N, C-alpha and C positions, 0 to 999 in steps of 0.2 A: 231138950237134952243139954245138960251141962257139959261143955267141951273141956273143962278142966284146965283152962289157960288164963283164968283171972289173975292179974298181977304180973303176967309175963310182959316182956319188952319186945315189941315187934318193929322191924325196919322194913318199910315198903318203898321200893323205888318206882318211879313213874306213878307216884301216888296222888297226883293232883286232879286226876280226871279218869273217866272210863273205868276199866277193869281194876286198875291200881287203886283208885279211890274207893271203889266198891269193896275191894279186899280189906283196905284199911278200916272202913266202916264196920265190916263184919267182925274184924278182930277187936275193934274198940267196943263193939256191942257185947262181946264175950268177956270184956274186962281187961283187955290189954292196954298198956300204955304204948302209944304209937308215934314213931317218927316217919314222916313222909318226905321223900325228896323228889324233885322235878326241876325242869329248866325254866318254867315261867313263874316269876315272883307273884304276879297277880293271881294265877290259878292256885298257887300254893297258899296264899293268904285266904282265898275262898275255901279251900279244902280244910284248913285249920278251923275255920269258923264252923263248918259242917261237922267235923269230927269232935269238936268240943261239946257238942250237944249230948254226947254219950257220957260225959262226966269224968273222962279219964284224962291223964296227962298227955298232951299232944305237942310235938315239936316238928319243925319243918326245916329242911336244909335245901338251899338252892344249889343244884348240882346237875351235871351232865355226865352220864355214864360213859360217854365216848372219851372223856378225859381220863387218862391212865391214873391220875392222882386222886380221882374222885372217890373211889371205893373206900380207901383207907380213911380219907377225911370224913366222909359221911358216917362211917362206923365209929370213929373216934368221937365225933360230936354227939352221936346218939348215946354212947356210953357216958360221956361227960354229963349229959342232961338227964337221961332216963335210967342209966345203969347198964349192966351187961346185956347183950342182945341174945334173946332166946329164940326168936323167930325171924328169919329172913324171907321176904317175898321179893324175888328178883324179877322185875317186870320192866319192859321197855317197849316203846312204840315200834311197830313193824317197819322194815325197810321199804324203799319205793318199789312199786310194781314194775315189771318188765321181763321180757324173755331174755334168755342167756345172751343172745347176740345184740341185745339192746342196752345192756348194762356195761358201763365202763369199769375199768380197774379201780378208779378212785371210789366209785360207788361200792364196789366189793370191800375195799378197805374200811369204809365207814360202817357198812353193815356188820362186818366182822368185829370191829371195835365196839359197836353198840350192843349187838345182839348175842355175840359169843363171848368176847374177851371182857366186856363189861360185867357179865354174869360171873365169869371165872374170877375176876378180881374181887367182886363182892363176897363170893364164897371164901376166897383166901383170907379176906379181912375178918370173917366171923367164925370160921370153922374151928380154929385152935381153941378159942375160949369155950365154945360149945362142947368140944371134946373134953376139955379140962373139967367142966362142971357135970359131965355125964348126961346132958340133956340138950337137945336142939332140934329145930325143925327148919328145913330149907325147902321152899316151894318156888320153882321157876314157873313163869307164865310164858308160854310160847304160842303155838298155833296148831291148828289141824294139819298145817303143812309139815309139821315135824313127823307126822305119821304117813301122810298121803300127799305126794307132790301135787301142787295146784298149778294149773297152766297160767303162765304169765307172772309167776311169783318166784323167779329163779333165786333171788337173794334170800327170801324167806325160807324156801325149801331147804337150802343149804345150811343156813346159820341156825334155824330152829331145830333141825334134826341133829346138828352138832351138839346143841345144848342138851337134847334128850340123851345123847351118848354120854355126856359129862354126868348127868343125873344118875344114869344106870351104873356108871363106874363108881361114883361116890357112894351110892347106896350100899354097894358091896364092901367098900372100904371103911365106912364110918358107922355102920349099923351097930356093931358091937360096942361102940363108944356112946351109944344112946342118941346118936344124931341121925334122924331120918330125912331122906332127900327124895322129893317127888316133883313131878312136872304136871302142869295143867295145860291142856291143849284146847283152847276155845275154838268153836266154829263161828258161825255168823252171829255176832253179838252187836247190839245197838250201840255203836261207838262212832266217833268221828272217822276212825280208820275205815270202818265198813262203808260209811257214806261216801268216803273218798273213792273207794274201790268200785262201789255200785254206780256212782255217777249222778243219779237222780232218784226221786221218790218212787217213780214207777218201777225202775230196776230194783230198788230196795224191796218193794212190795212183792215183786216176782221172786226175788231171792228168798223171801220168807216162805212163799208158797211151795218152794222146792224142798223145804226141810220137812222130814217126816212128821214132826209135831205141828206143822202148819204155820210157823211164825219164826221171827227173829228172836234170839235170846236176849235177856236183860243182863246188864253188867253185874247186878247184885246176885244173879244166879251163879255166876262164876266166882264172885267174891265169897259166897257161902261155902263153895267147894274148897276154895283156898283155906278158909278158916278151919274147916273140918280136917284137912290134911295137916294143918299146923297144930292139931289138938292132941290131947291124951286119948281121945276116942279113936284116933287113927294110929295107935301104937304098934300095930302089926302091918302097917301099910308102908312099904319102903321100895323105892326104885320104880314106882309106877308112873307111866305117862297116861294121864286120864283125859279122854275126850269129853268135852262139855259142848256138844254140838247138836243136840236135839235128834241124834240118830242119823245125821247126814252122811258121815263117813261110811263107805262100803267095805272098809278093811275089816277082816274077821279077827286077826291076831292083834 
């Protein structure tokens, strides 16, 4: 299937590893020029090498979405190198695990800056130009915790669901301008984050057995969903928070 986004410019944050890198690869495979940002210079350099295999223009920006000045700087550098941004994939690592009474106020501040305000700032940095051109795709990457509270993940439950609220609001406000806004909610995906939460290989194996499809998901399976939502083929999909969890969630609506 041709997704109809060859030649588009995509900005992917948290794009040096895991789901972010997988999304960047899926977009590059579809013909997009891609800018990836992340905090680790070594990982960014490795990501660029991998992405260049798809034969498209690739750029990298060292940045931390917790920094209030980051969003505008990353967007401006992407425009300077690749041109106007057509697709934004707002992705950031999850906040630390912990019950509500185990999490300090400083940790709340960091989680809100990274997982909520970082996304809001990125959207502010790209939305006006998308509206002006009458075409844009914004895809946020959150977690199953945005739909169904997960025990021991107080910070994620709160900030991820807040992002889902932003997405639903923006979808109603920007759809007539040709800008579609959607959210992807991964479940158990083979990433460093999941290994950290699981603790060891045996716990990870058991985690996979608890999923209805019988295994942990792969990052590229989420990346391909992101690329679809960013495409012309998803031209009537707007305001959706889509679970990619192998059927693990029990939520009906």
